[in-house]
C-alpha positions in Angstrom: 26.6 -19.7 32.8 25.0 -17.4 30.0 22.1 -15.1 30.7 19.4 -15.2 28.0 17.7 -12.0 27.2 14.7 -12.0 25.1 14.3 -9.2 22.7 11.1 -6.6 22.9 9.6 -8.3 19.4 10.2 -12.0 20.8 8.4 -11.4 23.8 5.7 -9.8 21.8 5.7 -13.0 19.6 5.5 -15.2 22.6 2.6 -13.6 24.3 0.5 -13.5 20.7 1.3 -17.4 20.3 0.7 -18.2 24.0 -2.9 -15.9 24.1 -3.3 -15.1 20.5 -3.9 -11.4 21.8 -1.1 -8.7 22.0 -2.4 -7.5 25.6 -1.1 -9.2 29.0 -3.9 -11.5 30.7 -4.5 -11.4 34.6 -2.7 -15.0 34.4 -0.8 -16.9 32.0 -0.8 -21.0 32.6 2.3 -23.3 31.9 2.4 -26.9 31.5 4.9 -29.4 30.2 3.6 -32.5 28.5 4.9 -36.1 27.7 4.7 -35.8 23.8 7.0 -35.6 21.3 6.5 -32.4 19.0 6.3 -28.6 18.7 5.0 -26.4 21.8 1.9 -25.7 21.5 -0.4 -23.3 22.9 -4.5 -23.4 23.8 -5.1 -19.2 23.3 -8.5 -19.8 24.9 -6.9 -20.9 28.3 -3.9 -18.4 28.1 -2.2 -22.1 28.3 1.5 -23.0 27.0 2.8 -26.7 26.7 5.6 -27.5 26.3 7.0 -31.1 25.5 9.3 -32.2 27.5 11.5 -33.7 25.4 14.3 -31.1 25.1 17.6 -32.1 26.2 19.7 -29.0 24.8 18.6 -25.6 25.5 19.3 -24.6 21.7 17.0 -27.3 20.0 14.1 -25.2 22.2 15.3 -21.9 21.2 15.0 -23.0 17.6 11.7 -24.7 18.2 10.1 -21.4 20.1 11.4 -19.4 17.6 9.9 -21.3 14.9 6.4 -21.5 16.3 6.4 -18.2 17.1 7.8 -16.4 14.2 4.0 -17.2 12.7 2.1 -15.2 15.2 1.2 -12.4 12.6 -1.9 -14.3 11.3 -4.6 -15.9 12.9 -8.0 -14.7 14.7 -8.3 -10.9 14.8 -5.1 -10.4 13.2 -3.9 -9.8 9.6 
């Protein structure tokens, strides 16, 4: 079993994707959904929606890296 440790930068990007903000809220919600496509977030509700179609960790990791890499743009960000 390998241990995955996220870098501080990737955790920051995940938080921004999940919440739309750099400050952690009091709670975060996670929902596994039966749909195809990429992970999505509902930042108003601090809700991360993960599709249940992933069979391999590497595919999940690649998709999460892709969606969280765009956290430098959006509401309140330059």
